[in-house]
N, C-alpha and C positions, 0 to 999 in steps of 0.2 A: 746504313749500318744498324744492326740490331742493338738496342739499348741493353746495357748490363743491368740486370735486376739484382736486388740485394740477395734474394734466394739463390740465384745462380752463383753469385759471388761466394756466398756462405758454403755452398756445396764444394767449392774448391778448397775450403779451409778445413774440411772434415778430418784430414790426416795429420793435422798439426798436433804436436804433443805439448799443448798448453791449454789454458782456460778457453781460448777461442775455438780450438779444436773440439773441446768438450761441449761447448755451446752448439757448435755446428752439428755434432753428432746428435745431441738432444733435439735440436730443431728438426733435423731431417727425419728423426724417428717419430716426431709429433705430427700425426696425420691432420690435425686441425690447425696447424700453423698456417697463417695466411701467406700465400706465395707472392702477394702483391704489396707487401710492406714497402712503403715509400718514404717513411720519415722515422727519425730516431724516436720521436714521441710515440708513434704508433707501435714501434717495436717494444719499447719499454713498457707501454701500457699492456700489451699482450702478455709479456713476460711477468709483469707484476700480477696480473689477473690469474696467471697460471701458477703463481706461488714460487717464482724463481728466487733463488738465494742471492745475497749481495754479490758474490763472486760472478754469478751468471749475468747479473745486471751490469757489473763493471766490464766484463768481457763484451757484452752487447754494445755498450757505448764505444768501446775501442774499435771493435770490428765494423761498426756502422761508419765511424769516421774513416777507417781504412777503405771501406767500400766507396764512400763519397769521393775520395781522392782517386781511386781506381776508375770510377765511372767518368770522372772528368777527363782522364787521359785516354779513354777508349772512345769518346764521342768526337 
């Protein structure tokens, strides 16, 4: 079975009408976003370096936790 990546999980969130949906849309529009992000630390570091606001960082923490839970159930 193919492993669920954070990027593919985030793509599924792009139509949400909340901060996670906003983050997903921003990430998908960012051509330099690393598609192989595998830890919350790496995600937050990238977003911090890109100048993300507090709301985006909070959404990133939440969606990464959601992703980890989803990844466990699909493996």
